[in-house]
C-alpha positions in Angstrom: 135.9 73.3 88.9 138.7 75.3 87.3 136.6 78.5 87.8 137.0 78.2 91.6 140.7 78.6 92.4 142.4 75.6 94.0 139.4 73.2 94.0 140.5 71.0 91.1 144.0 70.7 92.3 142.8 69.8 95.8 140.7 67.0 94.5 143.5 65.6 92.4 145.9 65.7 95.3 143.3 64.0 97.5 142.8 61.2 95.0 146.6 60.7 94.7 147.2 60.6 98.5 144.2 58.3 99.0 145.5 55.7 96.5 149.1 55.9 97.8 148.1 55.7 101.4 146.1 52.6 100.9 148.8 50.9 98.9 151.4 51.7 101.6 149.2 50.2 104.3 148.1 47.1 102.4 151.3 45.1 101.8 151.7 41.4 101.5 152.5 41.3 105.2 149.5 43.3 106.4 147.7 41.7 109.3 143.9 41.3 109.6 143.9 44.2 112.0 145.7 46.5 109.5 143.1 45.7 106.8 140.3 46.4 109.2 141.8 49.8 110.1 142.2 50.7 106.4 138.6 49.7 105.8 137.5 51.9 108.7 139.5 54.8 107.4 137.9 54.4 103.9 134.5 54.3 105.5 135.2 57.5 107.4 136.5 59.1 104.2 133.3 58.0 102.4 131.1 59.6 105.1 133.2 62.8 104.9 132.6 62.8 101.1 128.9 62.4 101.6 128.9 65.4 103.9 130.9 67.2 101.2 128.2 66.3 98.7 125.6 67.9 100.9 127.8 71.0 101.2 128.0 71.1 97.4 124.2 71.0 97.1 123.9 73.8 99.7 126.4 75.9 97.7 124.5 75.1 94.5 121.3 76.3 96.1 123.0 79.6 96.9 123.5 80.1 93.2 119.7 80.0 92.6 117.4 83.1 93.1 115.8 81.4 96.0 119.1 80.6 97.6 120.2 84.2 97.5 117.3 85.5 99.6 118.3 87.1 102.9 117.1 85.6 106.2 115.0 88.7 106.7 113.2 88.1 103.3 112.8 84.4 104.1 111.1 85.4 107.4 108.7 87.7 105.6 107.7 84.9 103.2 107.2 82.4 106.1 105.0 84.9 108.0 103.0 85.6 104.9 102.4 81.9 104.3 101.6 81.4 107.9 98.8 84.0 107.6 97.4 82.3 104.5 97.7 78.9 106.1 95.9 80.2 109.3 93.2 82.0 107.3 92.2 79.0 105.2 92.6 76.1 107.6 91.4 77.4 111.0 89.0 76.5 112.4 88.4 73.8 109.8 91.3 71.6 110.9 91.6 69.9 114.2 95.3 69.1 114.4 98.0 71.7 114.2 100.5 71.7 111.3 102.9 74.0 109.7 103.0 75.4 106.1 105.3 73.3 103.9 107.7 76.2 103.4 109.0 75.6 106.9 110.6 72.4 105.6 111.8 73.6 102.3 115.5 73.2 103.3 117.7 73.3 106.3 118.2 77.1 106.1 114.5 77.8 105.9 113.8 75.4 108.7 116.4 77.1 110.9 115.0 80.6 110.1 111.5 79.3 111.1 112.8 77.7 114.3 114.8 80.7 115.6 112.4 83.5 114.6 110.1 84.4 117.5 107.6 86.0 115.0 106.9 82.6 113.4 105.8 81.2 116.8 103.7 84.2 117.8 100.5 83.0 116.1 98.7 80.6 118.5 95.5 78.6 117.9 93.5 77.4 120.9 92.8 74.7 122.0 96.4 73.4 121.6 98.1 70.5 123.4 99.9 71.7 126.5 103.4 70.6 125.4 103.0 72.3 122.0 101.7 75.5 123.6 104.8 75.4 125.9 107.0 75.1 122.8 105.3 78.1 121.1 105.7 80.2 124.2 109.3 79.2 124.5 110.3 79.9 120.9 108.2 83.1 120.6 110.3 84.5 123.5 108.7 87.9 124.4 107.0 88.6 121.1 103.4 89.9 121.1 100.9 87.1 120.4 98.2 86.7 117.8 95.7 84.3 119.3 92.7 82.5 117.7 90.4 80.9 120.2 87.9 78.6 118.6 85.4 76.1 119.9 84.2 75.0 116.5 86.6 72.0 116.1 85.7 70.2 119.3 84.8 66.6 118.6 81.2 65.6 119.5 82.4 62.7 121.7 84.6 65.0 123.8 83.4 66.4 127.1 82.8 70.0 126.4 83.2 71.0 130.0 86.7 69.6 130.2 87.7 71.1 126.8 86.4 74.5 127.8 88.3 74.3 131.1 91.5 73.4 129.3 90.8 76.2 126.8 90.2 78.7 129.5 93.3 77.8 131.5 95.5 78.0 128.4 94.0 81.3 127.3 94.4 82.9 130.7 98.2 82.5 130.8 98.5 84.3 127.4 96.5 87.4 128.2 99.4 89.8 129.0 101.1 89.1 125.7 98.1 89.1 123.3 98.1 91.9 120.7 95.5 90.4 118.4 92.6 88.2 119.5 90.0 86.2 117.5 87.2 84.4 119.4 84.9 82.0 117.5 82.2 80.8 119.9 80.2 77.9 118.3 76.6 76.9 119.0 77.7 73.7 120.9 79.9 75.7 123.2 77.2 78.3 123.8 74.8 75.6 125.0 77.5 74.4 127.5 78.7 77.9 128.6 77.9 81.3 127.3 80.7 83.4 126.1 80.2 86.0 128.8 80.3 83.3 131.4 83.5 81.9 130.0 85.2 85.3 129.9 84.0 86.1 133.4 85.4 82.8 134.7 88.8 82.8 133.0 89.5 86.5 132.4 87.6 88.4 135.0 89.3 91.7 135.6 92.6 90.7 134.1 93.9 93.5 131.8 94.7 92.9 128.2 97.6 95.3 128.4 98.9 94.7 124.9 95.6 94.0 123.0 95.1 96.3 119.9 92.7 94.2 117.8 89.7 92.1 118.9 87.4 90.0 116.7 84.5 88.1 118.3 82.2 85.8 116.3 79.3 84.2 118.1 77.4 81.6 116.0 74.5 80.9 118.3 71.7 83.1 119.6 68.4 82.1 121.2 65.6 84.3 122.7 65.4 81.6 125.4 69.0 81.9 126.4 70.0 85.6 126.5 73.6 86.4 127.2 74.7 88.6 130.1 76.8 91.7 129.9 80.6 91.4 130.4 83.4 93.9 130.5 87.0 93.6 129.1 89.8 95.8 130.2 91.7 96.7 127.0 93.3 100.1 127.4 95.1 100.1 124.0 92.3 98.5 121.9 92.2 100.2 118.4 90.1 97.8 116.3 86.9 95.9 117.3 85.0 93.5 115.0 81.8 91.8 116.4 79.6 89.2 114.6 76.7 88.3 116.7 73.8 89.7 118.6 74.0 92.7 121.0 74.8 90.5 123.9 78.1 89.6 122.1 79.3 93.1 122.7 81.5 93.9 125.7 80.0 96.6 127.9 83.3 98.4 128.2 84.6 101.9 127.5 87.4 101.8 124.9 88.9 105.3 124.9 91.3 104.6 122.1 89.1 102.5 119.8 89.3 103.9 116.3 87.6 101.3 114.1 84.4 99.4 115.0 82.5 96.9 112.8 79.4 95.1 114.0 77.3 92.6 112.1 74.3 91.4 114.1 73.9 88.4 111.8 70.2 89.1 111.3 69.3 90.1 114.8 67.3 93.2 115.6 69.0 96.5 116.3 68.0 98.9 119.1 69.2 102.4 118.2 69.0 103.5 121.9 71.5 100.7 122.9 73.6 101.4 119.8 74.0 105.1 120.6 74.7 104.2 124.3 77.4 101.8 123.2 79.0 104.2 120.7 79.2 106.9 123.4 81.9 104.7 125.1 84.1 105.1 122.0 85.1 108.8 122.0 88.0 108.3 119.6 86.1 106.4 117.0 87.1 107.1 113.4 85.4 104.3 111.4 82.1 102.7 112.2 80.2 100.0 110.2 77.0 98.4 111.5 75.0 95.7 109.6 71.8 94.9 111.4 68.0 94.6 110.9 66.3 97.7 112.3 64.0 97.3 115.3 61.4 99.8 114.0 60.8 102.3 111.2 61.8 105.2 113.4 64.6 105.9 115.9 62.9 105.9 119.3 62.6 109.3 121.1 64.7 108.1 124.0 67.8 107.5 121.8 70.3 110.0 123.1 72.1 112.6 121.0 75.6 111.5 120.3 78.9 113.4 119.5 81.7 111.5 117.7 84.2 114.3 117.2 86.8 112.1 115.4 84.6 110.0 113.1 85.6 109.9 109.5 83.3 107.2 108.1 79.9 105.9 109.2 78.2 103.0 107.4 74.7 101.7 108.5 73.0 98.8 106.7 70.1 98.3 106.1 67.9 101.2 107.2 64.7 102.9 106.4 65.2 106.4 105.0 63.4 107.9 108.0 65.9 106.2 110.3 68.9 107.6 108.4 67.4 111.0 108.6 66.8 110.8 112.4 70.2 109.4 113.0 71.9 112.2 111.2 69.9 114.8 113.1 71.0 113.2 116.5 74.7 112.7 115.6 77.2 115.5 116.0 79.9 114.6 113.5 82.9 116.4 112.0 82.0 118.4 108.8 84.0 116.0 106.6 82.7 112.7 108.0 81.3 110.5 105.3 78.1 108.5 105.6 76.8 105.5 103.7 73.6 103.5 104.0 71.6 100.8 102.2 68.0 101.8 102.2 64.8 99.7 102.2 61.3 101.0 101.8 59.8 101.9 105.1 56.4 102.9 106.3 53.9 104.7 104.1 54.4 108.4 104.1 58.0 108.5 105.1 60.6 110.7 103.3 61.4 110.1 99.7 64.9 110.0 98.4 64.2 113.4 96.7 63.2 115.0 99.9 66.0 113.4 101.8 68.7 114.7 99.4 66.9 118.0 98.9 67.7 118.8 102.5 71.4 118.7 101.7 71.3 120.2 98.1 72.1 123.8 99.2 75.4 122.5 100.7 76.2 120.1 97.8 79.0 120.5 95.2 78.7 117.1 93.4 75.8 114.8 92.7 76.4 111.2 91.5 73.8 108.7 90.2 75.5 105.4 89.6 74.6 101.7 89.2 76.6 99.3 91.4 75.9 95.6 91.4 72.5 96.4 89.7 71.6 98.7 92.6 71.1 102.5 92.3 73.6 104.5 94.3 73.1 108.2 95.0 76.0 110.2 96.4 76.2 113.8 97.4 79.5 115.5 98.2 79.1 118.6 100.3 81.3 121.7 100.3 82.6 120.6 103.7 84.0 117.4 102.1 81.3 115.1 103.5 80.0 112.3 101.2 76.5 111.0 101.8 76.0 107.8 99.9 72.6 106.0 99.7 72.1 102.6 98.0 68.5 102.1 97.0 67.8 98.4 97.8 64.2 98.7 96.5 65.2 99.0 92.8 67.3 96.9 90.6 68.8 98.5 87.5 69.1 95.9 84.7 70.3 96.1 81.1 67.9 97.8 78.7 66.1 99.4 81.5 64.3 96.3 82.6 63.5 95.5 86.3 62.4 92.7 88.5 58.6 92.9 89.1 59.1 93.0 92.9 61.3 96.1 92.6 60.5 99.7 92.0 59.8 100.6 88.3 61.3 104.1 88.8 64.8 103.7 90.3 66.1 107.0 88.9 65.2 109.9 91.3 62.9 112.6 90.1 65.4 115.2 88.8 62.9 118.1 88.5 61.9 117.6 92.1 65.6 117.6 93.2 66.2 120.7 91.0 63.5 122.6 92.9 65.9 122.8 95.9 68.4 125.6 96.0 71.7 124.3 94.9 75.2 125.3 93.8 76.2 122.0 92.2 79.4 122.2 90.1 79.8 118.5 89.3 77.4 115.9 88.0 78.1 112.2 87.5 75.5 110.0 85.6 76.7 106.4 85.4 73.4 104.5 85.1 70.6 103.7 82.6 68.2 104.9 81.5 68.6 108.6 82.2 65.6 110.8 82.8 63.4 112.1 79.9 64.7 115.0 77.7 62.3 117.5 79.3 63.3 116.4 82.8 67.0 116.7 81.9 66.5 120.2 80.5 64.5 121.4 83.5 66.9 120.1 86.1 70.1 121.1 84.3 68.7 124.6 83.8 68.2 124.8 87.6 71.9 123.9 88.1 73.7 126.7 86.2 77.0 126.4 88.1 77.9 122.9 86.7 81.3 122.9 85.2 81.9 119.2 85.0 79.7 116.3 83.8 80.7 112.6 83.6 78.4 110.1 81.9 78.3 106.4 81.1 74.9 105.2 80.0 73.0 103.5 77.1 73.1 105.0 73.6 69.6 106.5 73.7 70.1 108.1 77.1 73.5 109.5 76.0 71.8 111.2 73.0 69.2 112.7 75.3 71.9 114.2 77.5 73.7 115.7 74.5 70.4 117.1 73.2 69.7 118.7 76.6 73.1 120.3 76.7 72.5 121.7 73.2 69.2 123.3 74.2 68.6 126.8 72.7 67.7 129.6 73.3 67.6 128.7 77.0 71.2 127.7 77.5 71.8 124.7 79.8 74.9 124.6 82.0 76.5 127.7 80.6 79.7 127.2 82.7 80.3 123.6 81.5 84.0 123.1 80.8 84.5 119.4 80.8 82.3 116.6 79.5 83.8 113.2 80.3 82.5 110.1 78.4 85.2 107.6 79.2 84.1 104.0 78.6 81.1 105.4 76.7 80.8 104.5 73.0 80.4 107.8 71.0 80.2 108.8 67.4 82.9 111.1 66.0 80.3 112.9 63.9 78.0 113.4 66.9 80.9 114.7 69.0 81.8 117.3 66.2 78.1 118.4 66.0 77.8 118.8 69.8 81.0 120.8 70.1 80.0 123.0 67.2 76.6 123.6 68.7 78.1 124.7 72.1 80.5 127.0 70.2 77.7 128.5 68.2 75.8 129.2 71.4 78.9 130.9 72.8 79.2 128.4 75.6 82.1 126.2 74.3 83.2 123.0 76.1 86.9 123.1 76.8 87.4 119.4 77.1 85.5 116.4 75.7 87.2 113.3 77.3 86.7 110.0 75.6 88.4 106.5 75.9 90.6 105.0 73.2 88.7 102.3 71.3 85.2 103.7 72.2 85.0 106.2 69.3 82.9 105.1 66.3 84.2 106.9 63.2 81.3 108.5 61.2 77.7 107.7 62.1 75.3 110.5 63.0 
């Protein structure tokens, strides 16, 4: 106590005054009333000391790292925990609760109570009184609303619950900035999502909505949904999980990101193109669906997406990807990725597909990712075309599942037959093509200046042998050979570098990883 000026003296003075005061009041002539008043005074003093004890604990908390946090940082922590709590408990829980951090201490509780942002995340259905409390404490903050029908009890009357849900939802619409809708199979049998939105939203404008996620669990060919429109003039992000009928038939002029997972339902390219035509500002588009047929139908309209930066389509037939790229007018640097399954007999091969773009390519990558072969071309315009071959599985030691293609690596000589100005080659898979195929293809790519490789030991030796080819020099402009994460022999590196120097085509850089060099060995 001596460290804090005046505290020790104040407590000593208090103790002295307390003892003297009691002695003065309690004399031999004190009445019963005097004694009661002294006892009352002692009780009040005791309560005051208890409050002082709480004050001491609060001051002690301030001395800890947690206690020195500012209110702003406490709010950030509470909001982060609220997001985690929301993500992992909704819609699996039925009754609303708060993260435990809200009750950590009086200060944290007060920050939670008086911060509108804490009350801006609302889950429906919610009891009316609790919803009123959220709206009152959130003041005028923008709302993040999760509307779920998954946690409705079986014994409840779905019609009444949906009516309560719709009425609650309707009053929030002007303030919603982020909206999640989870429409369960039980709710769909009672009322389709489009019917619910038509009844409780109608033409009301979501004037603040910027992000919309819709997840429809149920789909039946016998109960097709109707079209519906939503007025969302500021919408930037749209995520849909469900069949085509789950999509709003609206024009979103400012939509920049769109993701659609049909959850196994078929895809009509004509309807897809028509829908995308309503998103003129689209920058990122990802569609996961089962294709309707092996070819894009002739009536699918041509489409211009002038701001698109990334397009992902999964899964597709190679012929479909080819047709789509012919019908899409995209910026030169827009990147495209697709997962490809084997289509009809006679359709384009990967070699013919990539051969079409080889004259414009500057980098070619062949990599294994999750045991799948991934081929990537980077064009001189900056566009990346990435194709994952779902027909072949690349396994250790070059083994494959019987049901998959036995030749996952593309035919390099066939690719090399196309005019090309490749300057970069990345080979991160195994096994690599045969030595003669490597020599033939690398000889057709004389502009290569950079090669990166990660493969098995035998394939790595084949690549080095191809680059040592003489008298027909392979890759005469090669300046960098990168073998990071590839185990190499120090003697073999020395022989390779000496061979390139002797052929008057030295390699300027041979990049390796620490711990991957084997000293000696041939």
